[in-house]
Structure formats: C-alpha cells, structure tokens
N, C-alpha and C positions, 0 to 999 in steps of 0.2 A: 589523632595522630596524622599530621599533614605530611603528604609527599608532594613535593613541589619542584619546580625548576630551580637550578642553581642560581644564586645571586652572588655578586662580587664579594660580599662580606663572608661568604662560605669558603672562599679559596684557602685560607690558612688552615682550617680544619681538614678540608679534603686533601690538601697537600700531605698531611700526616697519613691519611688513608692510602693515598697513592704510593707513598714511600713504603708503607707496610705491604701493600700488594706487590710492589716490585721485589721486595725481599722474599716474600712467599714464593713468587714465580721464578726468580732468577738466582736466589741464594747469594753466594759471594760475588756474582756478576751483576747484582742489582744496582740500579742507580738510586742512591740514597741522598743525593744532594737536594735539599728542599727547593732551592732556587730553580732547578731543572723542572721539577713538577709544578711549581707555581707558574712559571712561564708557559708551560704546556697548557695548563688549565686556563690561564688568562687568554691565550690565543684561541683555544677551543670555545671559550665562552662567547666569543664574537660570532662563531659559525655553527656551533652544535648545541646551543643552549637547550633547545626543546628536548633533546635526548639525554640531558644531564640532570638526573633526578636525585633529590636529597630527601632523606627521611629524618623528621624531627620527632623526638620523644621528650616530653617535658622540657621543651625549649632548647634541647641539646641536639646537635647533628649526630645522629646515631646510625646512619646508613647512607650509602652512596651507590648509584648505578649510572654508568655512562654507556649510552647506546649511540652508534653512528649508522644511520641509514645510508646506503650506497646504491648505485645503479650498476648492474652488470653491463660492461661495455659491449658484450656480444649479444646477450639475450634481451637486454634492456629491462630486465626484471629488477625490482627493488629488493634488496636484502639488507639485513642489519648485522652489524658487528656488536657484540656485547664486549666492550672494552674493559670495563671495571665493574666489580660488584664487591661491596664491603659492608659488613655489619659490625658495629662496635661490640666489644666483648660482652658488655652488659645486656645486649639484646640477642646474642646468638642463642639458637635453640628456641626462640619465641616465635609467635605469629608474625612479628615484624619482618622476619626474613621473607616469608611468603608474600606479605603485603607489598614489600618493595619489589620483589621479583615479578609479581603479577602486575604491578604498575608498569614495569618495563615491558612485559608481554602485551599489555593493553596499548602502550605507546606504539609498539611494532604493528599491532593490528590497525591502529589509526593511520599508520604510514603505508598500509597495504603491502607489507613485505611478504615475499614468497619463501624466504629462507632466513633463519637466524643462526649466526655462527658465534660460538663462544669458545675461546681457547682457555685451557686450564692446565696448570702444571700437573704432571702425573702424580706427584706426591700430595696434591691438595685434595684429599679425600672429601672433606665437607662440600667443596664446590662441585666436585664430580657427582656426588650424591644429589645435590640440589638440581643440577642439570638433568640427571637421570629421572628425578621425580617429575620433572616437567616434560619428559619425553624426548630429550636430546639424545642423540646416538653418537658414539665416537666414530670419526671418519678418517683421521690421520694420526699417526704416531711418529714423532721425530726421534730418531736414534742418533746418539752422539758418542764419539770416542775422542779422548784426549790422550794421544800416544805418549806424551811426556809425563802423564800421571798427575798433571797439575790440578785436576778437578776430582780427585778420588775422595 
C-alpha cells in the first residue's frame, strides 16, 4: 500500500475529499464548490507538495493527508498544521488509517517540527479520537452564538 506525495492527476479525487471535509467541518456553511477546492489544491501543489500525502489501496486513492510546516515568527521554531485528513469509507476502521496518520507524523519528524496543530470540529468524534490516540491534547474551544437563530 503506497503512501506518496500528491500528483496532479490526483486532484479530481482529492477535491471530492476536501468537499466532504468541508461539509463535516462547517455544515451548512461549508464550501462545496468543487472548483474552489480544485484551485486551492492546484495552488498548494506548487508550494506544499511534500506535505500532501496520498494513500492508494488497490490502485484507488483511499486516503489523504495535508500537512503544512510553518515557522513561528517569534520563536523561529518550526511547527506543522494538519490541514486535512480523510479516509475513504471502505478503509475506515482499518490499519490504513494509522498507516497514513503515522506517515504524516514521520513527515513532521523529518521537518523537525516542535509542535503539530490539528483543528477538528467538535462533532467529528472519529477524528478527535484519532488525535487523542496519538497524544494530541485539546487547547482551544471556539464558542459561537447566532442571535438570529440562523444556525440552530
């Protein structure tokens, strides 16, 4: 089962994953326009390719992880943002989940990051549990109120 860097030919499949991630994370406020996600991926491909990991199972793209290393402007330490993590339904609950996540952790190690940040929607229990399994701790909670009741 190869885990490799993204290739331009992968963008159509990963656009679907990114749209689904957006829906899981933002509900009715999600950006579901495939062109938006395609453009974002095409742009990132030029600058962030090393941290854009694709899982293939039996010749099918079955997983996706997007990591962006950054440098803290104050401390000059390198940290990483886990921007996206997605596993196709057919592979959820399998060893492929851990293999892709661990590939991402190894990438962070190779980049000598001192901190890894992953944001997850409070209702995304599977991702919260995966983060917990790997020792991530919650540090912030965003509270929202829509006084007009538009998001009840």
